[in-house]
MARSE-143056 format. One record per residue (C-alpha): x, y, z; residue in three letters. Coordinates in steps of 0.02 Angstrom, whole numbers, padded with zeros to 5 digits, always signed. Layout:
% MARSE-143056
XYZALA/...
% end
This chain:
% MARSE-143056
+02127-00711+01771MET/+02137-00582+01903ALA/+02041-00599+02064LYS/+01884-00493+02054PHE/+01894-00343+02170ARG/+01731-00270+02237PHE/+01693-00088+02278THR/+01543+00008+02341VAL/+01501+00191+02379GLY/+01453+00271+02542PRO/+01291+00326+02460TRP/+01241+00142+02444ASN/+01208+00140+02632VAL/+01085+00277+02657HIS/+00935+00337+02752GLU/+00808+00274+02623GLY/+00757+00446+02560THR/+00676+00440+02385GLU/+00563+00539+02274THR/+00407+00478+02358PHE/+00459+00483+02543GLY/+00584+00542+02673PRO/+00722+00445+02755GLY/+00674+00300+02868ILE/+00845+00247+02938ARG/+00968+00342+03045PRO/+01121+00417+02968THR/+01280+00308+02985ILE/+01443+00397+03019PRO/+01565+00394+02872PHE/+01703+00301+02964GLU/+01580+00167+03023GLU/+01532+00139+02841LYS/+01713+00120+02791ILE/+01746-00004+02930LYS/+01593-00109+02885ARG/+01638-00107+02701PHE/+01801-00191+02744ALA/+01714-00318+02862GLU/+01589-00374+02730ILE/+01722-00408+02601GLY/+01735-00250+02497MET/+01909-00210+02428ASP/+01883-00027+02388GLY/+01770+00125+02395VAL/+01689+00231+02260GLN/+01678+00415+02295PHE/+01582+00569+02245HIS/+01687+00722+02275ASP/+01582+00776+02424ASP/+01580+00599+02499ASP/+01766+00625+02529ALA/+01760+00814+02566VAL/+01582+00858+02623PRO/+01595+01052+02630ASP/+01706+01073+02483MET/+01614+01222+02411ASN/+01664+01326+02562ASN/+01847+01268+02572MET/+02008+01325+02490SER/+02092+01216+02362ASP/+02229+01171+02488LYS/+02103+01128+02623ALA/+02010+01014+02504ILE/+02166+00916+02461ALA/+02221+00905+02645ASP/+02048+00841+02697TYR/+02057+00709+02560ALA/+02229+00650+02622ARG/+02149+00617+02795ASP/+02019+00511+02707VAL/+02157+00415+02617LYS/+02232+00380+02792ALA/+02065+00312+02845LEU/+02054+00197+02694LEU/+02231+00137+02728ASP/+02185+00099+02909LYS/+02048-00020+02853HIS/+02142-00093+02705GLY/+02037-00016+02569LEU/+02076+00090+02414PHE/+01982+00226+02317ALA/+01917+00165+02148GLU/+01867+00333+02075PHE/+01802+00508+02116VAL/+01645+00572+02029ALA/+01603+00759+02037PRO/+01422+00770+02104ARG/+01369+00907+01989LEU/+01182+00868+01982TRP/+01144+00922+02164PHE/+01202+01103+02161ASP/+01088+01248+02115HIS/+01222+01307+01991HIS/+01194+01150+01886THR/+01002+01138+01886SER/+01005+01150+01698ASP/+01162+01054+01664GLY/+01343+01066+01712ALA/+01455+01036+01561TYR/+01307+01081+01450THR/+01253+01229+01557ALA/+01185+01378+01462SER/+01257+01510+01579ARG/+01445+01535+01585LYS/+01451+01555+01773GLU/+01366+01384+01794ASP/+01488+01302+01671PHE/+01633+01381+01761ASP/+01571+01314+01927PHE/+01555+01139+01852ALA/+01737+01147+01794MET/+01795+01210+01964TRP/+01710+01064+02049ARG/+01784+00944+01924THR/+01961+01008+01945PHE/+01940+00992+02134ARG/+01876+00814+02107SER/+02037+00777+02016ILE/+02136+00849+02164ASP/+02037+00737+02280ILE/+02066+00587+02171ALA/+02254+00615+02173ARG/+02251+00634+02362ALA/+02154+00472+02378LEU/+02274+00379+02267GLY/+02167+00352+02109THR/+02179+00420+01934ASN/+02000+00381+01885LYS/+01868+00520+01866ILE/+01694+00454+01839GLN/+01565+00564+01747LEU/+01384+00523+01774TRP/+01311+00653+01657LEU/+01150+00668+01753ALA/+01087+00835+01687ARG/+01184+00842+01525GLU/+01031+00857+01418GLY/+00870+00953+01437THR/+00695+00944+01505LEU/+00632+01057+01366VAL/+00695+01009+01194ALA/+00698+01188+01128GLU/+00791+01251+01284GLY/+00962+01207+01211LYS/+01045+01185+01041ASN/+01088+00998+01052PRO/+01232+01007+00928VAL/+01313+01154+01016GLU/+01290+01071+01187LYS/+01365+00905+01131ILE/+01517+00996+01069LEU/+01523+01092+01234GLN/+01520+00926+01327LEU/+01669+00865+01221ARG/+01763+01027+01255ASP/+01733+01010+01443ALA/+01808+00834+01441ILE/+01956+00906+01346ASN/+01981+01028+01487GLN/+01977+00887+01613ILE/+02106+00790+01515LEU/+02216+00944+01503ALA/+02208+00980+01689TYR/+02300+00822+01735ASP/+02386+00716+01599PRO/+02381+00563+01711GLY/+02196+00545+01745ILE/+02074+00436+01651ARG/+01890+00485+01624VAL/+01753+00351+01639LEU/+01583+00406+01566ILE/+01437+00318+01647GLU/+01292+00333+01523PRO/+01110+00342+01569LYS/+00964+00378+01451PRO/+00851+00481+01567ASN/+00813+00535+01744GLU/+00836+00670+01805PRO/+00827+00739+01625VAL/+00720+00652+01499ASP/+00829+00698+01349ARG/+01009+00645+01384SER/+01144+00696+01260TYR/+01250+00545+01305CYS/+01125+00410+01355GLY/+01201+00246+01298THR/+01370+00157+01283ALA/+01374+00200+01100GLY/+01347+00384+01133HIS/+01484+00383+01264ALA/+01606+00295+01150LEU/+01569+00422+01013ALA/+01595+00571+01124VAL/+01757+00495+01194GLY/+01823+00465+01017SER/+01809+00650+00976GLN/+01909+00710+01129THR/+02087+00772+01122ALA/+02149+00604+01192ASP/+02026+00464+01164PRO/+02147+00339+01241SER/+02104+00417+01413ARG/+01917+00411+01395VAL/+01825+00249+01433GLY/+01661+00182+01504LEU/+01580+00125+01664CYS/+01427+00020+01620ILE/+01285+00011+01747GLU/+01165-00135+01731SER/+01009-00035+01771ALA/+01051+00106+01653HIS/+01066-00013+01509SER/+00900-00091+01551ILE/+00823+00083+01560LEU/+00882+00104+01381SER/+00795-00056+01330GLY/+00965-00137+01302LEU/+01054-00290+01371ASP/+01191-00245+01499PRO/+01301-00389+01447ALA/+01304-00327+01266ASN/+01340-00150+01324ASP/+01489-00219+01422MET/+01541-00322+01270ALA/+01539-00168+01159LEU/+01656-00078+01280ALA/+01765-00234+01302LEU/+01783-00257+01115ALA/+01869-00088+01102PHE/+01965-00091+01267GLY/+01850+00036+01347LYS/+01767-00054+01492LEU/+01857+00022+01638TRP/+01723-00005+01770GLY/+01550-00082+01798VAL/+01406-00039+01917HIS/+01313-00200+01945LEU/+01132-00193+02005ASN/+00960-00239+01940ASP/+00804-00155+01873GLN/+00622-00210+01857ASN/+00579-00142+01686GLY/+00595+00031+01608ILE/+00546+00142+01751ARG/+00637+00249+01880PHE/+00815+00195+01921ASP/+00791+00064+02058GLN/+00970+00005+02095ASP/+00907-00164+02157LYS/+01021-00302+02220THR/+01117-00379+02076PHE/+01028-00524+01992GLY/+00865-00521+02092VAL/+00754-00472+01944GLU/+00851-00538+01792ASN/+00954-00689+01845LEU/+00998-00747+01669ARG/+01044-00570+01618GLN/+01153-00559+01773ALA/+01234-00727+01729PHE/+01284-00660+01555ASN/+01358-00504+01635GLN/+01469-00610+01746VAL/+01508-00722+01596LYS/+01562-00583+01484VAL/+01673-00507+01618LEU/+01752-00674+01660TYR/+01781-00726+01478GLU/+01866-00561+01435ASN/+01982-00553+01587ASN/+01897-00402+01662PHE/+02002-00352+01815GLY/+02168-00399+01744ASP/+02213-00213+01723LYS/+02146-00160+01889GLY/+01965-00139+01844GLU/+01838-00164+01985CYS/+01670-00244+02004VAL/+01573-00095+02073GLY/+01408-00126+02162LEU/+01284+00018+02150ASP/+01138-00047+02249VAL/+01013+00029+02367LYS/+00930-00051+02518ALA/+00741-00067+02507ALA/+00641+00053+02614ARG/+00574-00096+02711THR/+00751-00138+02776GLN/+00785-00092+02954GLY/+00944-00011+03017PRO/+01007-00168+03100GLU/+01040-00255+02935ASP/+01058-00113+02810CYS/+01212-00183+02724TYR/+01119-00339+02669ARG/+01094-00280+02488HIS/+01280-00262+02467ILE/+01317-00431+02545ILE/+01186-00512+02439ASN/+01244-00433+02276SER/+01423-00494+02303LYS/+01361-00668+02347ARG/+01251-00680+02193ILE/+01397-00626+02084PHE/+01508-00761+02161GLU/+01374-00898+02142LEU/+01350-00846+01962LEU/+01536-00849+01936LEU/+01539-01032+01991GLU/+01406-01067+01859LYS/+01507-00978+01726VAL/+01663-01078+01768LYS/+01559-01239+01743ARG/+01491-01181+01574PHE/+01520-01315+01441ASP/+01596-01227+01295TYR/+01612-01387+01193ALA/+01426-01418+01210PHE/+01392-01238+01164GLN/+01500-01256+01006ALA/+01408-01416+00955GLN/+01237-01334+00979CYS/+01290-01188+00874VAL/+01360-01301+00738LYS/+01192-01392+00736GLU/+01099-01227+00752GLN/+01004-01307+00893ASN/+00994-01153+01002LEU/+00842-01208+01098GLU/+00947-01357+01159LYS/+01081-01232+01212LEU/+00954-01121+01296GLU/+00886-01264+01399MET/+01063-01310+01453TYR/+01087-01131+01519VAL/+00921-01137+01610MET/+00962-01304+01692GLU/+01134-01238+01737LEU/+01055-01091+01824LEU/+00926-01197+01910MET/+01054-01321+01973GLY/+00993-01467+01872VAL/+01121-01601+01839ASP/+01130-01636+01654SER/
% end
């Protein structure tokens, strides 16, 4: 079993801006974040394209790649690696009505330009993983797009990505809603289906985020299991979510501890990490958190994962098998609860 490697993104240490209020914490310089990530035990960094190259829309292709190489040197300085690069297509005015499913050709062309530059950045950073959070690939008005046509357009966009660099791998990160309320690729099953129809399905996999599965009314561990069953779980974003509401990105395990236990369990049992996969943390600090301890949500998420991993390693599989044989699942359930609560059985 490979040692679990942990990653986090620069956006996970932020000013606290959200839909209902402005930022409340000062901006932290990029290099300071990278330094602190190393100090708190992170192994690598997740990137959006403009996390690595902030002004990329106004730069030449060569300047973008050169800037990214400087970021790679910074990572090397602090002993970190880049896990993936994700084109941030949902922020730009060109993609207000979708990127890969845009209705206007000029908007689609911009989305592909940004994605190709993301691949260039990924290569400069030393990773071959391109992560697609398909934030606006859907519609706010059902009749505003032909869904069959746009799903095929999404597939064709992924084919262009695969053709641009034969060495890159695409990770689809599904989410059912927010910012659009009608996503065309909202769950793990949707993502697997789209990937299977691309020109090279072997290079299209998944990143499962805990909160996104919960927002779909699904169990994150089972979504991970679905991807694992077909060799398609190439990344995870662990966090937590209090019900089916806006995406909260809470500290891993703080709302659904048993659900978190089963996520760690399915990853451990199926040797997640042996092929270089990372345990990504996608968590946000609460607005109540002051600037003096604004990495606490990351530290806590890693600690909860590690504590649950110790519980998983103590899991009594012989007892489980006996309970299943007897069909005494309530006995098994109580064993799990006592294990989680630290009761000696």
